[in-house]
N, C-alpha and C positions, 0 to 999 in steps of 0.2 A: 822390420828389425829382425832381423836375426836371431830363432828363439831359442833356449839352450839342446830343446830336446835335439833340435835339426842340426845343432853342433858334435851332437854326440854323436849320430847316424856319422857325421862325415866323416870323423874321427876315425868312427868302426872302417868304414869302405877304403877308408883312406888308408888305417892299417895294416886292412888286409889282399890291399892290393900291393904292399910293399915286400911282405911276409908271400907271396905268390911269388912276386918277380926274383924275391931270392933267393925261394925255391928252385928257379926255375937257372935261376946264374949258376948255382952251386952244381948245376947234374952237369952243364954244360962245360964247367971246368973239370968235372969226372971221367966227362967221354962220354953220359950219358942219355940216351935219348931222354925225353920229357913229358913224359905220360902226366895223367894226372895226379898226385898226391895222394892221397885218403891221409896222413895225418895235415896234411897242409891242409883241407877241408874241415878236419875234423877242430883243428885250431878257429876256421876260420866263423866255424856253424858256433863254438865253445863262446868264438869273441862276439859274435852277433847277440848269442842269449843273455852275454853280459851288460853289453850293447842297452839289450831291451832293458834290461834288470834294474841297468843305471837309469833308465828314461823313465821305470816306473815309481823310482824311488823318488828320482825329480820331482816327478810332480807330485806322489806323495807332500813329499817336504814344502812343491810349490802355495800345494794347498795347505799346511800345517802355515805357512809362514801368511799365504794370504787371511788364512781363520785370526792368528795372533795379530795380525796388522787390523783386519776388522775389529777384532776386542781392543786393541789397542785406542782403533779411533773412538771406539762408542766409549773407552773410558775416560780420554782423551773429553769428550763432549761435553762428558757430566761436568768432567770437572771445572770448565769453559765454563759451563754453564750455573754451576756452584760457585763460583771464583765473578761470575759478573755478580749472582744474587748477595756475595756478601760485600761488595764493591756499589752496590745497592742500598746494601745496611749502611755500610757507612757513610754515602755520601747524605741518606737521612740525616742517619746521629752528627753530622758534619752541620745539618741546614740545624738542627735545632740547638748545639751549640751556637750558631748564630742567634739563633732567634730570643736563646738565654743569655748571652750577651747581651742583646737588646734592651730583655730586660732590664737586666743586673748596672745598666746602665739609665737604663728609668728609674729604680728604686735608689741610683746613687743621687741620681737627682732629689728625689724624694727626701733622701733623709739630709743632701744639704743644703736645700732651703726650710725656714721657720714655717712658712707658709704650708711647704706642701706635706711637711710630716703633720705637721698639727690636722689638714683633711684626710690625711695617709692614714693615723691613726684614727676618723673619728668617722670616715668610710668602714675601717674595719670592725668597730663597737657597734654602730647602730646596724650593717649587718647582720649581729650575731642576737644583740638585740631585740629587736626584728624577730628572727627564723625562731624564739624561742618564748617572746613572753606574748599576752594577747596587748593589743595595742593600748587600754583603758591601764596599765599599770604602766607607762613609762611616759617618757616629755623628754624632747632632744633640745636645745640649746632654751632649755628654760631659767627665766630671768626668778633673782632669787628677789628677798626683803632687804636683801641690802642693794641688790641693784648688778649684784654679779649672777654674769649666765654662764649654766654650769652647764656643760657637754650632752649629759641624761640625768636627768631624774630619777630614780625609782620609785613607782608610786605605792605606798603603803597606806595610804590613808588615815583610819584613825590610829593605825597598832605602830605609836611607834614613833610616829615622821616619816620623811621620804626619804632616798639615802642618790647622795652625789656621788656621781662616776667621772673623772678627768681622764681625757685623751690622747691630751699635751705633753708626750712625753719626750725630756731635748733626745733626740735622737743623733741630734749636729756633734753633740759630745763625744756621743756615744762609738758613730764613724770614725771623729776625730781618731778615737781610740785605739780606734782599730786599726787605722793608716799607721800609725808609729812606725818610723823606718826603725831604732834602733833602742834601747832602753832607756836612757833617757827621755826621750821625745815621750818612750808610753810612760815615764812617771807623770811628768807635765802634761801633758791627756787625763789620764787616772784623777789627778787634783783635782781640774778644771770640772770632771766629769761628776765626781762629786758635791761638789760645790754647787751646781749646776742641778743637781736632782734633787739635796738639799734645800735650795732656794725654789722649785720647783714645788718640793714637801709642802712648805711654810706654807708657799701660797695658794695650796687646798688646804692644805689646814685652817687659814683664816677667812678666807670665804665661802666654806663650802658647810662648813659646821656653824651653823646658828640652834642656840637652845629657843627649843619650843617648833623650831618647823623643819629641822631637816635631823637623823639621826646625830648622833654623838661619835661618829665614825663619817670616813670617807673613801672612794676607791682609787686609785690610780690606772689605768692601765695602759698595760705594755706593750702593744701590737705584734708580737713577733716572741716564739715561743725562746729563738737562743736568748737575749738578751734577757731574759723574765731568767733563765737556768742562770748565766754569768750572773746576773747581780746575786742573787741565788748564794752561789756560788763561791765565789770568790769578793762580793761585798755585802756579807753581812752586817756589818758597820752598818747601812746603808739603809734595809732591811730595821734594824732594829731603832734606827731613829728617825720613820717614819710609824714603825707598829706606837713609839712615846709619844709620836703627836696624832695620835689614833687617823694615822695614813694605810692602807692595806692595799698595798703590791695585787696586779690580779692581769697575768697571764689570759689569750683568747681560749686556749680548755680551764683554766681555772674560773674566768667567769661565766663559760661556757653550761659546765658544771653548775655553778652555783646557782645563777638563773634560772636551771631546769628543776632545783629542788624548791626554787618561788614558787615555780608555776605549781608546781605539783600539791603544796603548798595551798596557794589561791584556790586553787584545783579543788581540793579537801575542806579549805573555807566555805566556797560559795556549792559543794552537797552538801555541807552542812548547814550553811544558811539556808539552801530549801527543804529540807527534810523539818532544822524546824518550823520554814510556812506553812508546808503539807501538817504538819502531825495540832500545829495552834487552828487550821484553817479541820481540818478533824471534828476537833476539841468544839467546836462551833456549830457544825452540821451537828452534831451531835446534841447542843444547848438547843439545839431551831427542833429537833427529833423529838426533842423532851417537851419543848412547850409545845410541839403541835400535838404528841399525846395526850396533853394538858386541855386544851383546844377541842380535841374531837370527843374528848371526853364530858367538861361540858358544854357543845354541844349534842352531844347524844341525849345531858338531862333536861336541854331545852324540848330539843323534839321530843323527849317523854312527857312533858308538862304540857307542852301541846296537844300533846295526843290526848293526855287528859282534860284537854279545857275542850278538844273537840268529841269528846266522847261526850262531855259535859253541856256541850250547844247541840247533840246529837240525842242526848234524854229532850232537853228545853223547846226543841222543835218539834218531838212527837208530843211532848204534852200539851203544846200550840196545835198542832193537828187535831190531838183527840175534841181540845176545844171546839175546835172550830167546827168536829161531825156533830156533837153533843146541839149546837148551833143548831146547825142545822138539822138537828131532827126533833126539832123544840118546835110544839103546838100553841099555839097564841088562844088563846080562850077570848070570844068577845064576848069584849070590854070588860074584862079583865084583864086588869092595868098593871098588877103585880109579877114580881117575873116570876120566869116557872121556876121553881124549885131541881129543874134539874140543871138551871148556869147556877145556883151556887154547888162551892166546895162540901 
């Protein structure tokens, strides 16, 4: 393929030849000889210089174009890479959306089944209670004296009775209310929701409030913060009705905070009990030390008396020895049956 420079040189040569031929033709017509024309040579030289300048300029332009194309290609490559990265991000986001859709479908299934929604609330409650409280402070599925079974019983021992916590909130009624497509359907769904919630409150109040066994209040656990907020904001009458029945609503966050405070009180109580035990033991140790001191003094008195008795024994022993020595020194007279005066005291 012919390059730009070769094309320019060919044009320059062609133009120079045309100029020379034109000069010769003009001279012949004028009847003059055709010696070399200096002006034609100068023009040819100028044209050659011009062509050389054009070639150099063309080279510079070509280099500039190549550099621009290289920079553009690099920028295009980077942009394509960025586009590829963004497409990857979009693809991952779509995958997450699909996963979330699957989770939403599962949640819808949970909310639509009485057994499943009960299990959902129980599992949520159990996770929170197990994370916060020590095992001796709670019992799941505890049976009360009236044969009612409560989802969770918070143990208080002798501190005013145990606290019952229910986790079977009527989620299916709430779901029906959310799924209402128009105002009329929503009004009907809200009415049914209130009926179901009131019935559940009545069941909790009648089953779990036992005088002398449980506290005079119970908790109704709501497994989602959004439902809890909806009740507080739009169903204040239900909250008031529950309070009158001594049933109090608890969301995951509220019950977690309440149980955390309970654990703190429990730990403080245990520390105080241990401190009292330590103080009692210290007092007993002091009493024992006092009795030990008395016994040491008594023993010291006995040792003193024993020392005195030993001294008396020594004295008596010495007397016996002295008497024996005097007896050995006694000289018995022949025919003298009387005792020696030395034997007399």
